[in-house]
C-alpha positions as CSV (number, residue, x, y, z in Angstrom):
1,M,167.4,-8.4,131.6
2,K,165.6,-6.4,134.2
3,K,168.8,-5.0,135.6
4,T,170.1,-4.3,132.1
5,G,167.0,-2.1,131.5
6,I,167.6,-0.3,134.8
7,V,171.2,0.4,133.9
8,L,170.1,1.8,130.5
9,G,167.8,4.1,132.4
10,L,170.7,5.1,134.6
11,V,172.9,6.1,131.7
12,L,170.1,8.1,130.1
13,A,169.3,10.0,133.3
14,L,172.9,10.8,134.1
15,A,173.4,12.1,130.6
16,V,171.7,15.3,131.7
17,P,174.3,17.8,133.0
18,V,174.3,18.0,136.7
19,G,175.0,21.7,136.7
20,G,176.8,23.9,139.3
21,A,176.5,24.0,143.0
22,L,173.0,24.7,144.2
23,A,174.0,27.2,146.7
24,S,176.7,29.3,145.1
25,G,174.8,32.4,144.2
26,G,173.5,35.4,146.0
27,S,169.9,35.5,144.7
28,G,167.4,35.6,147.5
29,H,169.9,36.9,150.0
30,A,168.9,39.8,152.3
31,G,170.8,43.0,151.7
32,P,173.0,44.7,154.3
33,G,170.2,47.1,155.2
34,D,167.8,44.3,156.0
35,G,169.4,43.5,159.3
36,V,170.2,40.0,158.3
37,S,173.7,38.6,158.6
38,Y,175.3,35.3,159.1
39,S,178.7,33.8,159.7
40,S,180.3,32.1,156.7
41,M,182.0,28.8,157.0
42,E,184.5,27.4,154.6
43,I,183.3,24.0,153.4
44,G,186.3,21.8,152.7
45,P,186.4,18.5,150.8
46,A,185.3,16.5,153.9
47,I,181.9,18.5,153.7
48,R,181.3,17.9,157.4
49,P,182.3,21.1,159.3
50,A,178.7,21.8,160.5
51,G,178.1,18.1,161.3
52,F,174.7,18.0,159.6
53,S,172.9,18.3,156.3
54,L,169.5,19.5,155.4
55,C,169.5,17.3,152.3
56,P,167.1,14.6,153.7
57,A,164.6,17.4,154.1
58,I,163.9,17.2,150.4
59,A,161.6,14.3,151.3
60,E,159.1,16.9,152.6
61,T,159.2,19.2,149.5
62,A,156.4,19.2,147.0
63,Q,158.7,18.2,144.2
64,V,159.6,14.9,145.9
65,R,156.5,14.2,148.0
66,N,154.2,14.5,145.0
67,K,156.1,11.8,143.2
68,G,155.4,9.4,146.0
69,I,159.1,9.0,147.0
70,D,158.5,8.5,150.7
71,Y,161.4,6.1,151.3
72,I,164.4,8.4,151.3
73,R,164.4,9.0,155.1
74,T,164.5,5.2,155.8
75,R,167.4,3.2,157.1
76,E,167.3,1.1,153.9
77,F,167.7,4.0,151.6
78,A,170.6,5.3,153.8
79,E,172.3,1.9,153.4
80,A,171.8,2.2,149.6
81,V,173.4,5.6,149.6
82,S,176.4,4.2,151.5
83,A,176.6,1.2,149.2
84,V,176.8,3.5,146.1
85,A,179.3,5.9,147.7
86,N,181.6,3.0,148.8
87,G,181.5,1.3,145.4
88,T,179.8,-1.9,146.6
89,S,176.7,-1.3,144.7
90,G,176.2,-2.5,141.1
91,F,174.9,1.0,140.4
92,A,178.0,2.8,141.5
93,P,180.2,4.3,138.8
94,T,183.4,2.7,137.8
95,K,185.3,5.5,139.6
96,V,183.3,6.8,142.6
97,P,184.0,10.5,143.2
98,A,186.0,11.0,146.4
99,E,183.4,13.3,148.0
100,W,180.6,10.8,147.7
101,R,181.7,8.9,150.8
102,G,181.6,12.0,153.0
103,A,178.2,12.9,151.5
104,A,176.9,9.4,152.3
105,N,178.2,9.5,155.9
106,L,176.5,12.9,156.3
107,W,173.2,11.6,154.9
108,V,173.3,8.6,157.3
109,D,174.1,10.7,160.4
110,T,171.4,13.2,159.6
111,V,168.7,10.5,159.0
112,A,169.7,8.9,162.3
113,A,169.6,12.1,164.3
114,S,166.7,14.2,165.3
115,E,168.4,17.6,165.7
116,K,167.7,20.4,163.2
117,P,169.3,23.8,162.6
118,R,167.3,26.8,163.8
119,I,167.2,30.5,163.4
120,A,168.3,32.9,166.1
121,V,167.7,36.6,166.4
122,M,170.4,38.4,168.3
123,P,171.0,42.0,169.3
124,G,172.8,43.9,166.6
125,E,175.9,45.9,167.0
126,A,174.3,49.0,165.4
127,G,171.9,49.6,168.2
128,P,169.0,48.2,170.2
129,D,166.6,48.5,167.2
130,K,168.9,46.6,164.9
131,S,168.8,42.8,165.1
132,R,171.2,40.2,163.7
133,V,169.6,37.0,162.3
134,V,171.8,33.9,162.2
135,L,171.3,30.3,161.3
136,L,172.6,27.9,163.9
137,S,173.6,24.3,163.4
138,P,172.3,21.7,165.9
139,S,175.5,22.2,167.8
140,G,174.9,25.9,168.1
141,A,177.6,27.1,165.7
142,P,176.6,29.8,163.1
143,V,176.5,28.6,159.6
144,D,176.1,30.2,156.2
145,P,172.5,29.6,155.2
146,A,173.6,29.1,151.6
147,R,175.7,26.1,152.7
148,V,173.7,23.9,154.9
149,G,174.2,20.6,153.2
150,L,172.2,21.4,150.2
151,E,175.0,22.1,147.8
152,E,175.9,19.6,145.0
153,R,178.7,18.1,147.0
154,S,176.7,16.9,150.0
155,C,173.2,16.8,148.4
156,N,174.6,15.1,145.3
157,S,171.9,14.5,142.8
158,A,173.8,11.8,140.9
159,L,174.6,9.9,144.1
160,L,171.0,10.0,145.3
161,F,169.6,8.9,142.0
162,R,171.9,5.9,141.9
163,A,171.0,5.1,145.5
164,S,167.3,5.1,144.5
165,L,168.2,2.5,141.9
166,E,170.1,0.4,144.5
167,Y,167.2,0.7,147.0
168,R,164.7,-0.4,144.4
169,F,166.9,-3.4,143.4
170,R,167.6,-4.5,147.0
171,L,164.0,-4.5,148.0
172,G,162.7,-6.0,144.8
173,Q,160.4,-3.0,144.4
174,E,160.6,-2.5,140.7
175,D,157.7,-0.1,140.7
176,A,159.2,2.2,143.4
177,P,159.6,5.7,142.0
178,L,163.1,6.9,141.4
179,L,164.7,10.0,142.8
180,Y,165.8,11.6,139.6
181,P,168.6,14.2,139.6
182,H,166.4,17.1,138.6
183,L,164.1,16.4,141.5
184,V,166.9,16.6,143.9
185,R,168.2,19.8,142.5
186,E,164.8,21.5,142.3
187,A,163.9,20.4,145.9
188,A,167.2,21.5,147.4
189,S,167.0,24.9,145.7
190,G,163.5,25.4,147.0
191,I,164.6,24.6,150.6
192,E,167.5,27.1,150.3
193,K,165.2,29.9,149.1
194,R,162.7,29.1,151.9
195,I,165.4,29.4,154.5
196,L,166.7,32.7,153.1
197,A,163.1,34.1,152.9
198,K,162.4,33.1,156.5
199,M,165.6,34.7,157.7
200,E,164.6,38.0,156.0
201,T,161.3,38.1,158.0
202,A,162.7,36.8,161.3
203,A,164.0,40.1,162.6
204,R,160.8,41.9,162.0
205,S,158.7,39.1,163.6
206,A,161.0,38.9,166.6
207,K,160.8,42.7,167.2
208,R,157.0,42.5,166.9
209,A,157.0,39.6,169.4
210,D,159.2,41.5,171.8
211,D,156.8,44.5,171.7
212,I,153.8,42.2,172.4
213,A,155.7,40.5,175.3
214,A,156.4,43.9,176.9
215,R,152.7,44.9,176.8
216,I,151.7,41.5,178.3
217,L,154.2,41.8,181.0
218,E,153.1,45.3,181.9
219,A,149.5,44.2,181.9
220,E,150.3,41.3,184.2
221,K,152.1,43.5,186.7
222,A,149.1,45.8,186.7
223,G,146.8,43.0,187.8
224,A,145.8,41.1,184.6
225,A,146.5,37.8,186.2
226,E,143.7,38.4,188.8
227,C,141.3,40.4,186.6
228,Q,141.6,38.8,183.2
229,P,143.4,35.4,183.7
230,R,142.0,33.7,180.7
231,E,142.9,36.5,178.3
232,L,146.3,36.7,179.8
233,A,146.9,33.0,179.5
234,R,145.7,33.0,175.9
235,A,148.0,35.9,175.0
236,K,151.0,34.1,176.6
237,A,150.3,30.8,174.9
238,E,149.8,32.4,171.5
239,L,153.0,34.4,171.8
240,A,154.9,31.3,172.9
241,V,153.8,29.5,169.7
242,A,154.8,32.5,167.6
243,R,158.3,32.6,169.1
244,V,158.8,28.9,168.2
245,G,157.6,29.7,164.7
246,I,160.3,32.4,164.3
247,T,163.1,30.0,165.1
248,D,161.8,26.7,163.6
249,L,162.7,26.3,159.9
250,D,159.7,24.1,159.3
251,F,157.2,26.6,160.7
252,D,155.5,28.7,157.9
253,P,156.4,32.4,158.5
254,G,152.9,33.3,157.3
255,V,151.4,31.3,160.1
256,T,153.7,33.1,162.6
257,E,152.6,36.4,161.3
258,A,148.9,35.4,161.6
259,I,149.4,34.4,165.2
260,L,151.2,37.7,166.0
261,A,148.3,39.5,164.3
262,R,145.9,37.8,166.7
263,V,147.8,38.3,169.9
264,E,148.9,41.9,169.2
265,P,145.4,43.5,169.7
266,L,144.8,41.1,172.6
267,S,147.9,42.4,174.4
268,G,146.9,46.0,173.7
269,T,143.4,45.4,175.1
270,L,144.9,43.8,178.3
271,L,147.2,46.7,178.8
272,A,144.5,49.3,178.1
273,S,142.2,47.7,180.6
274,R,144.9,47.7,183.3
275,R,145.9,51.3,182.6
276,F,142.2,52.4,182.8
277,A,141.8,50.6,186.1
278,A,144.9,52.2,187.5
279,S,143.9,55.7,186.4
280,H,140.5,55.3,188.1
281,G,141.8,53.7,191.3
282,I,139.9,50.4,190.7
283,R,141.4,46.9,190.8
284,C,139.4,45.2,188.1
285,V,137.4,46.3,185.1
286,A,134.3,44.3,184.1
287,E,134.6,42.5,180.7
């Protein structure tokens, strides 16, 4: 009887239309004048050209985390995903979609691996003041930020919902919250928007970081290492954290900007002190 009730819930949940691909539109994309570009990749039926998926990252989104669904990064849930995709689960549909197996393999590989995609800011072809922002897969290949394993084929909401039923049944945890399809779609859409927004700010932040680095380097060459070692060390450390923040997808861009806002005046003060000392023929200026 218990399993019959679960199956009834499955039918009702999947009666809701799944909808189109999550990442098929252009809303949120940076325009050509924003200095943001990326290399598109054609995603075929195997859905594995980039070798990774960001879909498990839905575990960290507010939509999923607030529901207490903290098991979807576990090996047990990955096994449940595979069981549904391979048709060995009682919760698998009579005819399993062909792409589900590839999606399940991608899920399992991503959960087992620790690598993540990252943002890179590269010199643009239009000139030194123009940067090109790209999203790189863990292997270093450029990928379309709108197709990073969050589309409906590899982050399949129906597959993951059925897997949550299988997980709950296998572990005998009837009170475990289910990963409903709408949660998957909302969380995946939120991740995609966050990536695109971060890519739009990356070029500006990287240019700001380069300007700060240039001032720090000039100040160091002018004697800051001897005269203001603590300030120099602090500026370097803060800048290093900011640079990580620019490339790390999990790093809040607002925090990166706050760090740059702290280190920017510090670098200016360091350089001004060294220039003053040089113009007056003295080695160090008292703090």
